[in-house]
Phi, psi and omega in degrees: 000141183287150171247126179257152179214163168198163176252148181223127180282130179223173176297344178257013178113184181274114183266142173270130175244136178226142185212156172270007182103340179239318184243140170286130184245340186204140168229115184251141179277156177281341181218174176089185184296332180258028176300132183224148172230158180290153176278155185297332181275357181280154182253125177288127184198121181280335189306313184291356189247008183302311181292321180299312182295317178301313183289323175297315179299318178295320177299312183289334177271000174089003182267357179230134180248350179213161182249145178230080185226149173285118184244146174218076176285137180267129179182181178288170178301317179297314179300317180295325175297318178296315181296325175295318180297321179304326182287353177267350179286120183297148176309134177080003179244165177229152172237155172275167176299323178296318178296320179295318178298318177298318182299322180276005174086017181221075189300340180268004187257033184297329177291318178295321177297318178298320179295316178295319178300319184291340179247019175307118184281351182230061180297167185074300180290315166263102198284069178292343178293345182276003179258127183231170178294159181297340178273004179087001181271153175287135178240178187323147179208134184301336178263006181096151182296329178296320178293318178300313179299319179301312182296316179295319179293320177304312181289320182295322180297326179282328186266316183217084181308139179103338178286138183219124175262054182293158178263000000 
């Protein structure tokens, strides 16, 4: 099956989007540990991304708080459970890795949850940026801590003006 891609300019940089034509499979950052570029065998095509781009633009302009897109992140059963749980964290709120581990039914697995969170293939849309350390501090993020702070501040300003996740 073909993989389609396109790049989209956002306030956090130019994001790589990849799809099988029906499901979004990847959102890659321009910098950080999850920096991504398209593979040589992928086909450039804007058509599969119209809804994704519309919803990302709405998210960044503050008019959208959740995404309604067909997603197909590839991972193990445990990783997919964690990614499903991430989508339950309300807009503008944060959970600790321990809270996320409890939510997936394995309270002692905060490190495994952190590892799954760290390789989330569709960040922003699957909001892994909403997970912070138990001490309330920002911890690793595939797009860099500055990007994580930006996303948290964007959501906090809409939900609770005055809250700031500065670095």
